[in-house]
N, C-alpha and C positions, 0 to 999 in steps of 0.2 A: 530785262534789267541788266545794266552793265556789271561785269564780273567784279566782285568786291563791294558793290553798293548794298546798303541795307536801308529799308524804309519800314518804320514801325508806326502803325496808326491805331489809336484807341485801344491798345492792348490791355487785356485784363484777365486775371486768373483767380477763380474762387474755389476753395476746397470745402467739401461738405463735412460738417461736424455734427455727429449724432450724440444724443444724450445717453443712449444705451444700444446694445446689439439688437434688442427687440425693435427699436425704432428703425434701424437699418433694414431689418427683415421685413417689417410692415411696408416700408416704402418700396422695397424690391418686389414683394408679392402683389402690390397694387399697381405696379408699373409706373410708379411716380405720381399716381393720382392723389395719394395721401402723403403729403410731404412731412417728414418728421426731422428734417435737418435744418440747420442754419448755415448760411454761407459766410465763410471767412475769406475775405478778399486779400490775397497776397500781392496782387498788382491791380491797378485801376487807372484807366485813361492815360496809359503811357504812350507818348508820342515823341519820336525823334528820328533823324535820318543820319546816315553815315556815308560820306563820299568814298569812292574807290581810293584805296591807299591811305585813308585817314586812320588815326589811332585814337580810340575813345576809351577813356578810363571811366569805370562805373564804381562809385563809392557809396557808402551808407552804413549805418549802424547794423548790427546783427538783427535779422528779421525784417530788413527794409524791402526785401524782394529781389535782391541781386541775383541769387542763384536760380530762383524761379524764372526770371527773365532769360537767363542764359539757357536753361533747359528748354524753354519754348523756342528760342532761336535755333537751337540745334535739333529740334524735332523730337526730343525725348518726352516732352509734355505738351499737351494740346491747350491752347488758350480757351477761356470761357467766352471772351468777347474780343472784338477787334481783329486785326489781321497784320501780317508782316510779309515782306519780300526780301530775299537775300540772293544775290547773284553769284554764281560760281561755286567752286568747291569749298566746303567748310571743314576745318579741322578744329577739334575742341579738346581741351584738357579741363575737365570738370572735377567732380568729387573723386577722391583717391580710390582707385580700384574699380571705378564704374566701367562696366562692360568687360571686365576680366574674370575668367573662371579660375578659382583658387587651386583647382586640381590640375589644370593645364600648365605646362612649362612655359618659359618665356617665349620660345619660338612659336608655339601654338597660339598663345595669346596675341603675339605680335601679328601673326598671319591672319587670325580672325579679325583683329581690329583693322588691319589694312583692307580686308574684304569689305568691312562695313563702311570704310571710307570711299569705296568704289574703285579700288585699284584692281587691275587684272593680274593674272598669274605672273606674267613677265615682269610687271612693275613690282610685285611683291618679292619676287626672286632677287631683283636688284636692290630692294630696300632692306631686306633682312640682314645682310652683312653690315650695312651702314648703321642699322639700329643697334646691333651688338657693339659696334665700335664707338658710337656716340654715347651710348648708355654706360659703357665701360663695365658691363656686368660679367663679361668673360664666361667662365664655366657655370655661373648661376643661371644662364639662359637655358640650361638643360634641366633645371630644377623646378618643381611646382611653385607657382606664385604665392601660395600660402606660406612658403618658407621665407619669403622676402620681408625685409624690413620696410618701414614706410618710405624711407629714402630710396630704396631700390625700386619700389613700385613707382615712385615719381620719375625716376630715371627711365624706366621702361615706357611709362605712359607718355612722357614728353617726347621721347625719341620716336615713338610710333606716330604721334600726332604731327610731328614736324619732319618726317622722313621725306616728304615731298612738299614743295612750296604750295600752300593753299591760297585761294583767293581771299578767304577770311579765316583768321586765326582767333579763337576764343579761349582765353586763359582765365580760369578761376583761381582761387587762393591756394590750390594744391601745391604750387611751387614753394610756398612758405615753409613747408615741413621738410624740404630737401636740405642737404648740407650746403654750406656756403660756396664751396667750389662749384657744385653743379648749378647753383642759382646763377652764378656769374656766367657759366658756360651757356645756360639757357637764355639769359638776357642777351648774350652776344648773338645767339641764333635768331632770337626775335628781332633784334636790330637789323640783322642781315636781311630778313624777310621784309622788314619795313622799307629798306633801301631798294628792294626789288619790286615794291608796289603792293604788298599784302596789306589788307585792312585788318586792324587789330582791335578787339574788344578785350579789355583787361580789367579784371576785378581784383582789388587788393585794398588793404588798409594802409599800405606803405606810401606816404605822399611823395617820397623821393623817387620811387619807381614810376609813379604816374607822371610826375613832372618831367622826368627824364625821357619817357617813352611816348607820352601821349600829346596830341595837339589840342585835345578838348576833354572835358570831363562832365559827367552828369551826376547829380546827387539824388539818390532815392531815399525817400522817407515815408514809411507806412504805405509802401506800394505805389507811390506817385513820384513824378519827377519834380523835385523841389528847386533845383538849380541846373543850368546848362550853360557852360561857358569855359573860359580859360582855366586850366587846372589849378593855378594858384588862387584864383578868385573863388572857385568852388570849394577848395580845401579850407580857405579862410572861413567860409560859412559853416563848413563841417566842424571845424575846431570850435566855433562858437556854439554849435549845437551840443557838442560833447560837454562843454562847460555849463550848459543851460540845465541846472539841476533843480532849481526851485522856481516857484510861481513868481511872476513879476520880472523874470529875466528877459531883457530885450535884445534883439539882434537887428542890426541895420547895416546896409551898405550904401555908400555915397561916394561921389566924385569930389576930389579936392585938387589943389595945385600940384600935389604929389601923386595924383592918379587915384585909382579906386582904393577905397579903404573899407574895412569891416570893423564894426564895434559891437561889443556885446557885454552883458553883465547886469547885475541887479541894481547897480547905481547907489548902493549904500555908501560906497566910497567912489569918488569920481576923479579921473585925471583932468586937471584944469589946464595944464600946459606941458609941452615937451620941447626940448631944445637940444641942438647939437652945436658945440662950439669948439674953438681951438684953445690953446693954452692961454691966450690973451683974453679969453672970455667972450670974444666976438662970435656971433652966430655965423656958421659956415655950412656949405653944402658940397665942398670939394676939399679933399685932403691928398697929400702925397703919401706914397707907401711908407708906413712906419711912423707917420706923424701921430702925436698924442692928441686925443680928442676927449671932450667932456660931454657925457650924455646925461641930461637932467630931466627928471620927471617930477612935476609938482601936482599935488592932489589935495582934496578936501574930503572930510567924512560927514555924512548926514546924521550919524548917531554916535554915541559914545562907544568906543571899541578900542582894542589893542591895535597898535600901529600895524597896518596891513603890510604884507610882503610886496615889495616893489621889484619888478624884474623887467629885463629887456631881452630881445632876441634879434641878432643881425642875420639877415637872409640875403642870398644872392638874387640876381635878376629873375631866376626861375622859381624863386620861392623856397629853395632848399636852405635848411638851417645851417648857419656857419658857426655862430657862437652865441651863447646866452648865459645869463646868470641872474641871480636875484639877491635881495638882502638877507633872505633866510639862509641860502647857501653860503653867503659870505660872513655869516655870524653877526650881523648887525643887531645890537641890543633892542629889545622891544620896550615900548612904553605905552602908557594909557593916553588915549586922545579923547577929548571931550567933543560933544556935538558941535558941528560946524567948524572944528579945528582944521587948520591947513598944515601941510607938511610937505616934504620933498626929499628926493635922494639924487645925488650926483655921482655918476660912475666915471672914473678916469682910466683910460687905457690907450695903449699904442695900437694904431690900426695897421697891423701887419697883414694886410689883405692884398690880393692881386688886383690889377687894374680892372675896373668895371663899375657897374651900378649896384648899389645895395640898399636895403630898406631896414628900418628898425621898428619892431613891434614892442609895445609896452603892455604891462599887465599889473593889476592890483588884485590880490587875493589873499587867502589865509594860508599859513604853513608853506610847504615847498612847491606846490603846483597849482595852476589856475583851475583845475577841476574841483578844487575845494573852495566853496564860497567865492565864486568869481564875481568880483565887484565891478571891474572895468577891464576889458581886453580890447586893445586898439591895434589892429593890424596896419602895417605900412604907414605908421604915423609920421615917419620921416624917411625921405629918400635922399641918398647922397652918392657922390662919385668918389672913386679912388683913382688917382692918376699916377703916372710913373714918377718915381723919386730918383735919388742920385745913386742908389745901389745897383748891383748887377742885375741883369735880366733873369727872369725865372718864369716858369709856367705853373698854373694852378690857382687855387683860391687863397692860399696863405703864403706869407713870406717868412721863412724860418731862417735863423742865423746858421750859416754853414761855414765850416772851415775845411780846407782841402790841403792835403800834404801828399806830394808825389814821391814815389820811391826813388832813391838815388840811382843814376844810370849805372848799369853793369857793363864792363868791357868784355865782349865776347870775341873769341878768335876761332876762325874756321880751321879745320885740320890742315896742317902744313903751313899755316900763317903765323905761328907763334913767333914772338920777337927773339932776336939773337941774344943769348945770355951774355955774350961778350959786349953787347952794346950798353946803352944807358940802363943802369939797374933800376932807375925810377920808372922805366917803361915796362918792366917785367913784373907781373903780379906775384912772381915767386921770389923776387929779390928780398933778401933779408930773412928768409925763412930758414 
């Protein structure tokens, strides 16, 4: 198998659950002839492959089987069924403190971890100073790991895992407990590995990190692969799952003129139309930087209820949130709607956005967030373009008003070049003093 390639076929993992210690003892004494356990499947029929140099995000709710999958791929847990192949050297950052001895100091733990990674003595000797420097632990390297804070443990573990470029780097959510500075430093290190061809498996709940780092994402649910595709499409489905709190909630994905869209909700209230228009009221899909736009969402209700919260979110082409708000946050008064009533909301705002492609997601729900009684959530309902305007050039996602003032020039004289006092007094900065 090529270095960096991963092939997972029919992978499954079941844990044995016993009703009592006696049941476990009986099963052990009979050599398994009398089974007293029930199987709890953490993973079942998981299939996917990763090409060398590809970055795969693995997402899912707690208990979906993400960490179990990574433990199997790193060899710390054996699968119950199926098989997998992984080519080349694997480095992994899994549960915080995994594989570290609390009584050993940072040097000892780093050395042992490097040995487990397959490094020889010369490689370890070269890596240890780098590990100290990258982790910035300083004199703490001489102290037992039990004295480390969680952030210090993350620094040491990540530095060890990345002291040499692996063919495959597996990162669980351990980085989320580190400080912001080290998170940025770690992400920069991961990006440099990616540019050099390292395959990445990345588990996180942070959509921004997955969309920025990964080419692809898979969604695990109850131990099975529910979705496999572009990160923004998979996260759209994941968001819909989070909002699916009650029976009867539907989730669907479909293609439209604006590309792939995801829609979910219980449909007790339903978005009937959405529109993006200029100040003249005409529908548009292209705006200059800073132009004012009107975003309208019309809806109807299937039963008598208080007016639902209407909201929108503007996202960039990668699916990252740029700006969003709703009628609850803006303090719009609520009123009672009757069955089959229609209503709507129009948001007017200047599009101080950078040049590029953006999408608008709409939502109907109760109170401040769509996780409470999600009526209708419509991802990528509108796609539009922002083109260059008449203002100055800039970089980034947003156009902010900027004023600049330069300091007045100062007249400097080198030694021996001062003006003649007998000359023009206006040219002498000491004149008149």
